C-alpha positions as CSV (number, residue, x, y, z in Angstrom):
1,X,0.0,0.0,0.0
2,X,1.3,3.5,-0.9
3,X,2.1,6.0,1.8
4,X,0.9,9.6,1.7
5,X,3.8,10.9,-0.4
6,X,3.5,8.1,-2.9
7,X,-0.3,8.5,-3.1
8,X,0.1,12.3,-3.9
9,X,2.7,11.4,-6.5
10,X,0.2,8.9,-8.0
11,X,-2.6,11.5,-8.1
12,X,-0.3,14.2,-9.5
13,X,1.5,12.1,-12.1
14,X,-0.8,9.2,-13.1
15,X,-3.9,11.3,-14.0
16,X,-4.4,14.3,-16.3
17,X,-3.8,17.4,-14.2
18,X,-4.5,20.8,-15.8
19,X,-2.5,22.6,-13.1
20,X,0.7,20.8,-14.0
21,X,0.1,20.0,-17.7
22,X,-2.1,22.7,-19.0
23,X,-4.4,21.9,-22.0
24,X,-3.4,18.2,-22.1
25,X,-4.6,17.8,-18.5
26,X,-8.0,19.4,-19.0
27,X,-10.9,17.1,-19.4
28,X,-14.2,18.6,-20.5
29,X,-17.5,17.1,-19.6
30,X,-19.3,15.6,-16.6
31,X,-19.5,11.9,-17.5
32,X,-16.8,10.8,-15.1
33,X,-18.0,13.1,-12.4
34,X,-21.5,11.6,-12.6
35,X,-20.1,8.1,-12.6
36,X,-18.1,8.8,-9.5
37,X,-21.0,10.5,-7.8
38,X,-23.2,7.6,-8.4
39,X,-20.6,5.1,-7.2
40,X,-20.4,7.0,-3.9
41,X,-24.2,7.3,-3.6
42,X,-24.4,11.1,-4.2
43,X,-22.6,12.3,-1.1
44,X,-23.1,16.1,-1.9
45,X,-26.8,15.5,-1.3
46,X,-26.2,14.9,2.4
47,X,-25.4,18.5,3.2
48,X,-26.1,22.1,2.0
49,X,-23.7,23.7,-0.4
50,X,-22.6,27.2,-1.6
51,X,-21.0,27.3,-5.0
52,X,-18.4,30.0,-5.8
53,X,-17.1,30.7,-9.3
54,X,-15.6,33.7,-11.1
55,X,-12.2,34.6,-12.5
56,X,-10.5,36.3,-9.6
57,X,-11.3,36.4,-5.9
58,X,-13.2,33.1,-5.6
59,X,-10.7,31.7,-3.2
60,X,-10.8,34.6,-0.8
61,X,-14.6,34.8,-1.0
62,X,-14.9,31.0,-0.4
63,X,-12.6,31.1,2.6
64,X,-14.2,34.2,4.1
65,X,-17.7,32.7,3.8
66,X,-16.5,29.5,5.5
67,X,-14.8,31.5,8.3
68,X,-18.1,33.4,9.1
69,X,-20.1,30.1,9.0
70,X,-17.6,28.5,11.4
71,X,-17.9,31.4,13.8
72,X,-21.7,30.9,13.6
73,X,-21.3,27.4,15.0
74,X,-21.6,25.3,11.8
75,X,-19.5,22.4,10.8
76,X,-18.2,23.7,7.5
77,X,-16.5,21.8,4.6
78,X,-14.3,23.9,2.3
79,X,-13.2,22.7,-1.1
80,X,-10.8,24.9,-3.0
81,X,-7.9,24.8,-5.5
82,X,-5.0,24.9,-6.2
83,X,-3.0,24.1,-3.1
84,X,0.1,26.0,-2.4
85,X,2.2,23.7,-0.2
86,X,0.3,20.4,0.6
87,X,-2.6,18.7,-1.3
88,X,-4.6,18.5,1.9
89,X,-5.2,22.3,1.8
90,X,-7.8,21.6,-0.8
91,X,-10.2,19.7,1.5
92,X,-10.9,21.1,5.0
93,X,-13.5,20.8,7.7
94,X,-13.6,23.8,10.0
95,X,-10.2,24.7,8.8
96,X,-8.6,21.3,9.5
97,X,-7.1,19.7,6.4
98,X,-8.2,16.2,5.3
99,X,-6.0,13.6,7.0
100,X,-3.1,11.9,5.2
101,X,-4.7,8.5,6.2
102,X,-8.0,9.4,4.5
103,X,-6.3,10.4,1.3
104,X,-4.2,7.2,1.3
105,X,-7.2,4.9,2.1
106,X,-9.5,6.6,-0.4
107,X,-7.1,6.0,-3.3
108,X,-6.2,2.4,-2.2
109,X,-9.8,1.4,-1.8
110,X,-11.3,3.2,-4.9
111,X,-8.6,3.2,-7.6
112,X,-9.8,-0.2,-9.0
113,X,-13.1,1.6,-9.7
114,X,-11.9,4.9,-11.0
115,X,-8.8,3.9,-13.0
116,X,-10.9,2.3,-15.9
117,X,-12.6,5.7,-16.2
118,X,-9.3,7.4,-16.9
119,X,-10.4,10.4,-14.7
120,X,-8.6,13.7,-14.3
121,X,-6.9,14.6,-11.1
122,X,-9.6,17.1,-10.4
123,X,-12.4,14.6,-11.0
124,X,-11.0,12.2,-8.4
125,X,-10.2,15.0,-6.0
126,X,-13.7,16.4,-6.2
127,X,-15.2,12.9,-5.5
128,X,-12.9,12.5,-2.6
129,X,-13.9,15.9,-1.1
130,X,-17.6,15.3,-1.4
131,X,-17.4,11.9,0.2
132,X,-15.1,13.2,2.9
133,X,-17.6,15.9,3.8
134,X,-20.4,13.3,4.2
135,X,-18.1,11.1,6.3
136,X,-17.3,14.0,8.6
137,X,-21.0,14.9,9.0
138,X,-20.7,18.5,8.0
139,X,-23.6,21.0,8.0
140,X,-22.6,23.0,4.9
141,X,-19.9,23.0,2.3
142,X,-18.4,26.0,0.5
143,X,-17.3,24.6,-2.9
144,X,-15.0,26.6,-5.2
145,X,-15.3,26.0,-9.0
146,X,-12.1,24.6,-10.4
147,X,-12.2,26.0,-14.0
148,X,-15.0,27.7,-15.8
149,X,-18.4,26.6,-14.4
150,X,-20.7,25.0,-16.9
151,X,-18.6,21.9,-17.4
152,X,-16.6,22.0,-14.1
153,X,-17.0,18.8,-12.1
154,X,-18.2,20.7,-9.1
155,X,-21.3,21.6,-11.1
156,X,-23.3,18.6,-10.1
157,X,-24.3,20.3,-6.8
158,X,-27.5,22.3,-6.3
159,X,-26.4,25.0,-3.9
160,X,-28.2,27.2,-1.4
161,X,-26.6,30.2,-3.2
162,X,-24.5,30.5,-6.3
163,X,-21.7,33.1,-6.4
164,X,-19.8,34.6,-9.4
165,X,-17.2,37.0,-8.2
166,X,-16.2,38.7,-11.5
167,X,-15.1,38.0,-15.1
168,X,-11.8,38.8,-16.7
169,X,-9.6,37.2,-19.4
170,X,-8.2,33.8,-18.2
171,X,-8.1,30.3,-19.5
172,X,-9.4,31.7,-22.9
173,X,-8.3,28.5,-24.7
174,X,-11.1,26.7,-22.8
175,X,-13.7,29.4,-21.9
176,X,-13.7,31.7,-24.9
177,X,-11.9,34.7,-26.2
178,X,-14.4,37.4,-25.2
179,X,-15.7,38.4,-21.8
180,X,-19.2,37.5,-22.9
181,X,-18.2,33.9,-23.8
182,X,-16.3,33.5,-20.5
183,X,-19.3,34.9,-18.6
184,X,-21.5,32.3,-20.4
185,X,-19.3,29.5,-19.1
186,X,-19.2,30.9,-15.6
187,X,-22.9,31.4,-15.6
188,X,-23.3,27.7,-16.1
189,X,-23.4,27.3,-12.3
190,X,-26.6,29.3,-12.1
191,X,-29.3,26.7,-11.1
192,X,-33.1,26.7,-11.4
193,X,-34.6,28.8,-8.6
194,X,-31.3,29.3,-6.8
195,X,-30.3,32.9,-5.9
196,X,-27.1,34.0,-7.5
197,X,-24.9,36.8,-6.2
198,X,-22.7,38.6,-8.8
199,X,-19.7,40.5,-7.5
200,X,-18.7,42.7,-10.5
201,X,-19.9,43.1,-14.0
202,X,-19.3,45.2,-17.1
203,X,-21.4,46.0,-20.2
204,X,-20.4,42.7,-21.8
205,X,-21.0,40.4,-18.9
206,X,-24.0,41.8,-17.1
207,X,-26.5,40.9,-19.9
208,X,-25.2,37.3,-20.0
209,X,-25.9,36.9,-16.3
210,X,-29.3,38.5,-16.5
211,X,-30.3,36.3,-19.4
212,X,-29.1,33.1,-17.7
213,X,-30.8,34.0,-14.4
214,X,-34.1,34.7,-16.3
215,X,-33.8,31.4,-18.1
216,X,-33.3,29.6,-14.8
217,X,-35.9,31.6,-12.9
218,X,-33.1,32.4,-10.4
219,X,-33.1,35.6,-8.3
220,X,-30.1,37.6,-9.2
221,X,-28.3,40.1,-6.9
222,X,-25.6,42.5,-8.2
223,X,-23.4,43.3,-5.2
224,X,-21.9,46.3,-7.0
225,X,-25.2,48.1,-7.4
226,X,-25.6,49.0,-3.7
227,X,-22.1,48.5,-2.1
228,X,-22.1,47.6,1.5
229,X,-18.5,49.0,1.9
230,X,-18.0,52.8,1.7
231,X,-14.2,52.7,1.8
232,X,-11.3,50.6,2.8
233,X,-7.6,51.1,3.7
234,X,-4.7,48.8,4.5
235,X,-3.6,48.3,8.1
236,X,-0.1,48.3,9.5
237,X,-0.1,44.5,9.9
238,X,-1.0,43.9,6.2
239,X,-4.8,43.5,6.7
240,X,-7.6,45.7,5.7
241,X,-9.9,48.1,7.6
242,X,-13.4,48.5,6.0
243,X,-15.8,51.3,6.7
244,X,-19.4,50.3,6.3
245,X,-22.7,52.2,6.9
246,X,-24.5,49.1,8.2
247,X,-21.9,47.2,10.2
248,X,-19.5,49.9,11.3
249,X,-15.8,49.3,10.9
250,X,-14.8,45.8,9.9
251,X,-11.2,44.6,10.3
252,X,-10.1,41.9,7.9
253,X,-6.9,39.8,8.1
254,X,-6.7,39.2,4.4
255,X,-4.6,41.9,2.7
256,X,-4.8,43.4,-0.8
257,X,-6.8,46.2,-2.2
258,X,-8.9,43.7,-4.2
259,X,-10.4,42.4,-0.9
260,X,-12.8,45.4,-0.8
261,X,-14.6,43.9,-3.8
262,X,-14.4,40.4,-2.4
263,X,-15.8,41.3,1.0
264,X,-18.6,43.4,-0.6
265,X,-19.6,40.2,-2.5
266,X,-19.3,38.1,0.7
267,X,-21.7,40.5,2.6
268,X,-24.4,40.0,0.0
269,X,-23.9,36.2,0.0
270,X,-24.2,36.1,3.8
271,X,-27.5,38.0,3.5
272,X,-28.8,35.4,1.1
273,X,-27.7,32.6,3.4
274,X,-29.4,34.2,6.3
275,X,-32.6,34.4,4.3
276,X,-32.4,30.7,3.8
277,X,-32.2,30.0,7.6
278,X,-28.4,29.9,8.1
279,X,-26.8,32.5,10.2
280,X,-28.9,34.9,12.4
281,X,-31.4,37.1,10.6
282,X,-30.9,40.2,12.9
283,X,-34.6,40.4,13.7
284,X,-34.1,42.0,17.1
285,X,-31.2,43.6,19.0
286,X,-30.0,40.4,20.6
287,X,-29.8,38.6,17.3
288,X,-28.3,41.7,15.7
289,X,-25.5,41.8,18.2
290,X,-24.8,38.0,17.8
291,X,-24.9,38.3,14.0
292,X,-22.5,41.2,14.0
293,X,-20.1,39.5,16.4
294,X,-20.0,36.4,14.2
295,X,-19.4,38.5,11.1
296,X,-16.7,40.6,12.6
297,X,-14.9,37.5,14.1
298,X,-15.2,35.6,10.8
299,X,-13.8,38.3,8.7
300,X,-11.0,39.1,11.2
301,X,-9.8,35.5,11.4
302,X,-10.1,34.0,7.9
303,X,-6.5,32.8,7.9
304,X,-6.7,31.2,11.4
305,X,-10.1,29.6,10.7
306,X,-9.4,28.3,7.3
307,X,-5.6,28.2,6.7
308,X,-5.7,30.5,3.7
309,X,-2.3,31.7,2.5
310,X,-0.9,33.8,-0.3
311,X,-3.3,36.8,-0.4
312,X,-1.1,39.8,0.1
313,X,0.5,37.8,2.8
314,X,3.1,39.5,4.9
315,X,5.9,37.1,5.7
316,X,8.3,39.3,7.6
317,X,9.3,42.9,8.3
318,X,12.8,44.6,7.9
319,X,12.8,44.1,5.0
320,X,9.1,43.6,4.5
321,X,8.3,40.5,2.4
322,X,4.9,40.0,0.9
323,X,3.6,37.3,-1.5
324,X,0.4,37.1,-3.5
325,X,-1.1,34.6,-5.9
326,X,-2.5,37.1,-8.4
327,X,-1.7,35.6,-11.8
328,X,-3.7,37.5,-14.5
329,X,-4.4,41.0,-15.7
330,X,-7.5,41.3,-13.7
331,X,-5.7,40.5,-10.5
332,X,-2.6,42.6,-11.3
333,X,-4.6,45.7,-11.9
334,X,-5.1,45.7,-8.1
335,X,-1.6,44.4,-7.1
336,X,0.2,46.9,-9.2
337,X,-1.8,49.8,-7.7
338,X,-0.8,48.5,-4.3
339,X,2.8,48.1,-5.1
340,X,3.0,51.6,-6.5
341,X,1.8,52.9,-3.1
342,X,4.5,51.1,-1.1
343,X,6.8,53.4,0.8
344,X,10.3,51.8,0.7
345,X,13.9,52.6,-0.2
346,X,14.0,50.0,-3.0
347,X,11.5,47.5,-4.3
348,X,12.6,43.9,-5.2
349,X,10.1,41.8,-7.2
350,X,10.6,38.0,-7.5
351,X,8.4,37.2,-10.5
352,X,7.3,34.2,-12.6
353,X,4.3,33.2,-14.6
354,X,2.9,30.2,-16.4
355,X,3.0,30.1,-20.2
356,X,-0.7,30.2,-20.9
357,X,-1.4,33.6,-19.3
358,X,-1.4,37.0,-20.9
359,X,2.2,37.6,-19.9
360,X,2.7,40.8,-21.8
361,X,-0.5,42.2,-20.4
362,X,0.7,41.6,-16.9
363,X,4.2,42.8,-17.6
364,X,2.8,46.1,-18.8
365,X,1.2,46.6,-15.4
366,X,4.4,46.0,-13.3
367,X,6.2,48.9,-11.6
368,X,9.1,50.2,-13.6
369,X,11.0,51.5,-10.5
370,X,11.9,48.0,-9.1
371,X,14.7,45.5,-9.3
372,X,13.4,42.2,-10.8
373,X,14.3,38.6,-10.2
374,X,12.7,36.6,-13.0
375,X,12.2,33.0,-12.2
376,X,10.1,29.9,-12.8
377,X,8.2,27.6,-10.5
378,X,8.7,23.8,-10.4
379,X,5.8,23.2,-12.8
380,X,5.6,22.0,-16.4
381,X,3.5,25.1,-17.3
382,X,6.1,27.5,-16.0
383,X,7.4,30.1,-18.5
384,X,11.2,30.0,-18.9
385,X,12.9,32.6,-16.8
386,X,15.1,33.5,-19.8
387,X,12.0,34.1,-22.0
388,X,10.3,36.1,-19.2
389,X,13.4,38.2,-18.6
390,X,13.6,39.0,-22.4
391,X,9.9,39.9,-22.6
392,X,10.2,42.1,-19.5
393,X,13.3,44.0,-20.8
394,X,11.2,45.0,-23.9
395,X,8.8,46.7,-21.5
396,X,11.5,48.6,-19.6
397,X,11.8,46.2,-16.6
398,X,15.3,45.7,-15.2
399,X,16.3,42.4,-13.7
400,X,18.1,39.0,-14.1
401,X,16.9,35.4,-14.6
402,X,17.1,32.8,-11.9
403,X,16.3,29.1,-12.5
404,X,14.3,28.5,-9.3
405,X,12.2,30.6,-6.9
406,X,14.6,29.7,-4.1
407,X,17.6,31.2,-6.0
408,X,15.6,34.3,-7.0
409,X,14.3,35.0,-3.5
410,X,17.8,34.4,-1.9
411,X,19.2,36.9,-4.4
412,X,16.5,39.5,-3.6
413,X,17.0,38.9,0.1
414,X,20.7,39.3,-0.2
415,X,20.4,42.6,-2.0
416,X,17.7,44.1,0.2
417,X,18.3,46.5,3.1
418,X,16.0,46.6,6.1
419,X,14.0,49.5,4.7
420,X,13.5,47.8,1.3
421,X,10.4,45.8,0.1
422,X,10.4,42.4,-1.4
423,X,7.4,41.0,-3.4
424,X,7.0,37.4,-4.5
425,X,4.3,36.5,-7.1
426,X,3.0,36.3,-10.6
427,X,1.7,32.7,-10.2
428,X,0.2,30.5,-7.5
429,X,3.0,28.1,-8.2
430,X,5.7,30.7,-7.6
431,X,4.1,31.5,-4.3
432,X,3.8,27.8,-3.5
433,X,7.5,27.2,-4.2
434,X,8.3,30.2,-2.1
435,X,6.3,29.0,0.9
436,X,7.6,25.5,0.6
437,X,11.3,26.1,0.0
438,X,12.3,29.6,1.1
439,X,11.0,30.1,4.6
């Protein structure tokens, strides 16, 4: 029988895995998912679910919703992707990762069934998560879409609420080359009669969501129409302070300017959940106080409650080191704005990307007044550091190539004075390598 490390190697290397292989690891369609679901006797029907899709922010939104639900006393399953350090990050109950023994036993007992299906890594992982949540007797699961929505293997659930954070260009080879086409794929998670909360739209995407909601007779809520957050600012410890007319000031432990949009979406989702009987409905002063306390504690302790990493995460001070998993133009519009506001003597940026992203689009957003350390993650999809350095130089960015994140970060750290600033990012895999190998 394989041990945990061998089991993870089997999952990563013996099955098509988009995160490692790109297009060759992507399997379209739900036939395997339906077969696995039937084999395990439809475990997702044993608990309530919330389904979270979108291009950017779905991880932060999923973890924040789970944190507030935990603070409200529920037993909460959380299924997200990708992981940064350990496979077990993907599947949690009340913040505690799935055990190594469960992963090993699941594969050992079930691989004779699923191997003939030739499933993808994500199909097997989703089946494992849904079964694990039933085995752990959870009350509610927050399920993050893997890729797209309509054909994503999480899309067999009928949730309490559907959530679509926003739409920007990403995975265009699978989802389409216009925002409207991408929105159409994401809108595939909208279910008949199930409320859907939309975080952000534009002129191209809003009609797509409105039409799909009308077709499915699903109540649709646009969180941007009546924002619950008046303003927000970063805090000294790297978190955020939100000013709201209804809830007063809210302190969040997740950093990043983009978290204002994410939390605004979360507040609307929580309102819909409360209407369905979860959370308290604030009908009187006692309930209102309890509800507010759960919300404030949930937002303030997302990282502690759920284990989320890599969202404008401060690693150390003197010099200050921050990492972030933002990996496309939509995410970097916020990250670049935040970097441009950093007060430091010198900025050092350890940067790498995968080869199927809009690399030039992201490079155009990067600060010009920084020293760059171009690198690649330990991933088959990683763009060569040599190619990245050449592309960056054409956009006026100055730096050198390094063959690993470890070497790039060590070079940055060696060059940085205590009053400098080091940023590590460009890809979830760069951040993952950083957290695994450099700390």
